[in-house]
N, C-alpha and C positions, 0 to 999 in steps of 0.2 A: 288343455283349455283356454292356458295362458298364450299360447301362440296364436291362437284364432282371436282370443280376446283382443290383442295387440294389433293383428292386420285388420280385424273390423276398427279399432280407433284410428291408424294411420290411414284407411279408408275414407273413414267421413270428415276427415282435418282436409284433405282435399279440396271438399265440397265449401268449406268454411273460410271466410276472408282472415286475413290474418289478424286486423282488427275485433274479431270475434272471439279469439282465443280466449277473452278476458272477461267473456260475458258472464253474468252469473249462472244462467241457465245451463251454458256450454260447462261450467266449471263445476255445477252439481253433475251434470249428467255425467264428467268424467271418472273426476275422484273416487267413484264407488270402484271402479276396475283396477286405482292402485293402493286401495286404504290397507290392504295386509300383504300386499309384497315387503319382504323383507329387504332392510340396507344394507347391500353389499360392502364389506368393509374391506377396504385395501390400503395399505400402509402405504405412504410416501413420505420422503425425504425431504425435509427444507431446503431450498438452496438457495444459498446468498446471489445478489442482483446488487452488484457493485455500482451500476447506475441511478438504481433505485435509492441504494442508500446513500451514496453522493449528496442527492436532491433533498433527503430527509435532513441528512447533518448541516447542510447550508442552510434550511429553511426552519430548522429548531434556533439558530440565532437571530434570524430574520423575525421570526415570531416574535420571539424576546423584547428584542429592539423597537416592532410594532407598538406592541402590549407598552413597552418604556414611554414611548413616545405621547402614547394618550392619556397615561398618567401624568404626566408634567404637564400635559394642556388641560387636564382636570382641576390641576391643584390652583388653587385661590391666586398664590403666590407667583405661580406661572414656574416653578421651579421646583425640585426636589433634594433633601437632603440625604446626605449618607446614611444618617440614622431611621430616617422612614424607610428604606428599601432593602435594612440589612438582614431581612430574612425572607425575603423574596424568591430568592432563588431555583427553590424546590416549586415553587407556583409557577414561576418564568419557565421551567423546563432547565433551567441550567446546570451544567455540572461545576462552576468557579462561581465566587463570589459577584452579587450584581453589580458593586464598588469596581471591581477591575473588568468586569462585561464595559460599563460605560466608559472607563479610560478607554477600553479598544477602539472605538471609533470618535473618537472626536471630530468629522465633519459632520455627525448627527447633532451629539451630546458633547457642551461647552461646561468645562468645569471653573469654576470660580468660588473663594473662599466667603463664610457666611459673614452678614455685616455685622453679628455680635460675637462670634465664636471664631476665631480666626481659624480655628485649627479643626472646622466642621466642613467637610467638603459637601459641594451643593452643584447640582446641573441643573442647565435648562437647555431648550432646543435652539439648535444653531440658525441661520437664519435659510441655510437650505434645507434643513428639516420643516422647518417651517412652510418652506415652497411645495416641499412632497406634502404636506400635509392637505396643504389647499387644495392641491390637484385630485388628492384623493376625495377627500369633501365634495369636490365638483363631479365625480364618477359617481360615487353615493348619489347625488342629485339624480344624473343623468339616468341611472339605470333604477330608479329606485323601487318602476314596477316591477321589475326581473327580481329584486332582493325580495318583496312581497308575494311573488309567487312563489319563489324557493322555501320561503318561510311556511308559507301554505301547504306546499305541499309534503313539509314534515309535518304538520301538524295532522293531513289528512290521511297517514300512515299511522297513527297513533290511534290504538284502538277507542280510547275515549277522546277523540279531537285535541285532546290538552297534554301538554307539558309540561314538566316541573322546570319553573326559571332555573333554579340550581343543577338542570341538566343542561339546560340550553345555553347558558352564559359560557361551560367551557368550551363550546363549536360555534361561537362569535366570531374568532378569528377564521375558520374553517367554512364556514357559510357566507362568509363576506358580509355581516353586519355590520354596521356601522356602531362605533362605540357608543354607548349609551341610547343603543337601538329602544329600550323599553318606556325610554322619556322622551325620543325625537321622530319616532318612527313610528311606534304600535296606536297611539291616541290620534296619528291622521288617518287610520284606515278603522273605523270603531264598525265598519259594515265586514269587517275581514275579522278582526281578532277583538278578544277582550280579556282582561285579567281574572281570573277566579281563584278559588283557595280549594284544594282537596281536602277530604276525610280527613286525613291526617294534619291539616293547619296548613301546609306548603303552598306556597303561592306557583301558580300557573299561567300559562298561557293558552288561551281557550280561542277554537275554529268558531266563529258566528255562523259562517253557512259554506256548505259542499258546495264547492265550484268543479261540475262536472268535466267542463271544458281544458283541465287541467290535471284531468285524473288518469291521463298517462305516463307511462316510464320512460324514461329514457332509451329502455331496450326496445322498446314498441315504437318509438319514434324513429329510431336508427334504421328499423326495421321496415316504416313504411317509407322510409325516404329512397331506399333501393328498390330495385325493378324485381318485380315477381319473377321473372323468369319461365323456364318450360316449367309448370306445377306436374308432368309424370316423371320428370327427370328427380325432380326434388321429390316426389313419393317411395320413387324408387332408391333413394339415399336417405329417406328418413326424415328427410329435413322440412317437414311440413307443419312445425310446430315452431314456433321463438327458439332462437338458439344464442345461448350466452356466445360472446366473442371470447375466445381463448390463445392463448400466448405462450405454449409450455418453455419452461426454462431447459435448455441442453441439459442432455441425459434422460430425460422422459421418451425420447421419439421412438428408442428401440423396445418399449416397453409396452407389448400389445396387450398384456391387461389392463393396464391404465387406460389405452386408447378405447378400447370395447367398452368399458367402465362408463368413461365419459360419453361417448355414443350413445348409449342407452340412456343416462342421463340428460341427454339432449333432448331424448323423443319425449320424453314424458311432457304432459302439458303443463303450458305458463303460464302460472296464476300472478295475477298485476299486485303489486303491493297496495295497491289502492282498493282493494276486491277484502271483501270479510271472508277470512277464513278459519272462523270456529268449527266447521264443521269437518273437516281434514281430520284426521287422525294423525296425533303429534308422532306417532311412532312411524310414518311412512315414508317412503321415497318423495311422493306429492310434497308432503309438507317440507322436506328438505332442499327441496328446489324452491319452493316458496320463499323459506328463510335466506336463500342464496340471493333470490331476488330481491326480498328487501332491503339487506345488506350491499348491493351491488346499486340500487337506486338510491339510497343513502348516501353513498359514496361519490355518485355520480353528481349529486346536490353541491358538495361541497367545490370550493374554488380551486385545491391543488388535487382532486381526487385521492384525498387522503384524510386520515384521523388516527389519532390514538385510541388505542383498542378501548380503553378505560371509557371515553367519553360515550362509545359505543353500549358498553355493560349499563351506564347508568340509564339508558332508554329501555332495557330489554325487554321488562314488562308493560312498557305501552305499545311496544312494539311485536309483544306476543312472540318472543324468540325463546328458545329453550336454553335451559341453564348454561349449557356447554355448548352456544353457540357459536364461540370463537373458535373451536375445533374444523371449522369451515373453511376459515383461512388458509391451515395447512393442506385441507383438504381437496383445495378445489383450486392447487398453483396455477394452473391455467388462466383464473380470474383474479385473484388476489396474489398480496405478496405482502408475506407479515415481514416488517424490520424490527432488528432487535439495536438499534443507532440510541446512540445519547441515552444510555441508561433507562430507556423506555422503548414499550411495543407500540408500532404505528403499523396500520394497516394502509396499503393502497390500491388503488384498482388499476392493472396492468394496462387496459386497453387505452386509458387516461393517458400513456407517455408513448412516444416516441423515440427512440434514441436521446435520451433525457432529457427532453422536452417536452410541455404538457401538447395534448394534440388540436383543443380547441380553447386555449387561452381566454380568459375571462379578462377584461379589464383593470380590475383589481390585479390580478396577477402581473401586467405587465407593468402596471405602475408599482409593484413590490420587486418585482427583477428591476427596476431602476433604485429603489430603494436601496435593494442587495448591492447594487454596484458603488452607491455613494457608502455605502459599511466598507467594501471594499480596499476603496481607496484611502477611505482614511487609515485602515487597518495596515495598510504595507508602507504608504506615506506619512502618517502620524498628522501633524498639525499642518504638514504642508499641501496635505489630501485637498485641502479645502478650494486652493489655487489652481489644481489638476483638473476640478471637474468642470468641464465646459458648458458653457452659458445654455448654447443650443441645446444640450442633451439634457438637462433639466425642464426645459420648455419644449420636449419632441412631447407633441398629441398619442392620445390614443391610437390613431390611425400609424403612426410612424412608429411603433416601438416594436415592431418584427423586425428591426435593424438593431438589435441591442447589439452591442459589443460581444464579438466572439471569443472572448477571453473570459467570457461568461463559462461557457460549455466546458473549459477545460475534462475534469475529469468525466463530467456528465455523459460523454460519449461511448463509455466505454461500456462492455459487451457482459454478459451472466460472468460470474464465477462460478463455475457449475461444482464446487464440491460440496459431499453432505454433508450435515451438521446433527440433525435430531430427526425422531423418525413421527409420524402422527401421533399427538397425543401428547409429546413428550414437552414439559415446560411450555403448553398452551395456556394452562388457566395460572399459570403462579403469579403474585403479585409484580405489579408493576413500578418501579422507581420513578412516579409523576413528580 
């Protein structure tokens, strides 16, 4: 009975346009056939990717430096004392004291003694850091509509169309939201957002109006941009539903069982993360593919196509994710990569990177690359580094950022290091050292 049902489904899919795959009527028609199919258990090994680990390692320091820059800028005195940030290292994701971290990068942070307490170090932003900050503010203004749309998409994926501010703040840097976005961005768009309180009293951000024109996932957009090709050939290959791009680590190519399982997974109907999924059996294969789609979309909305695993956990209930959803990151290594660098766990979208670089970098990502170049120059040359940064490099526009110094790539071009470390489910649900 099951083979005949599957043949019927695939033949029906050839009569439908790709855009209709996420229509509610189509989903309601299809998920009934997949409600009671058991999930195949395939044990996979976690495989280290040196290229992505290098990017995550590098951007941990970059994020900490950007957050410290924003903190100094917010300060009424325009500087911070060593005493004020003494216990920030865990908050910033650093493995070293914040004082030592600031002294590493004299091209961004200028140290000087306190006016009253000579033994108390203080730090202010250098002229170079202020210039980069002004460029960042300009990008935020020029691409504000993109930021608003990205934030709307996050809210549209939530079941209640609201997200707690305490869950949104850790994602601020990953989503490319400006500093103090709740004060300078949200009030400008009362027809999009409003502040609300959850039943437990927690402050939340709420979507005011559903925007149907942007309720299209990144996967749907990428498939709409491709040519349809021969429908009959696609039908024979079982490719009439939306398929996730997969890039397997070396060592999986010979595992026929894994390949067969992934092919069956791709043939399942794709459910848009913006569709209501409450009627789907939470233990079905269809729900598993829906959860993969939600995680794929959320990572696609981030600037660097990655975020910390704990940040996703804080939004689990709002996104209607199962309790142990993080197992999917190692269960689908062709879609996600789970990194254990920097004493934390970070999940990245494999398709977002190619040869150690973002495939479609956002202007904010270009600016952050420039920010990191200034950091690295200060680390290598200390106080002399400020004189070694070309002025034309600092003034380079967003359109010219594709010509960044090749020295930034170093280990980023490295291939996968494909030794096996842990089985699926092992170490996945442990606590993170955030």
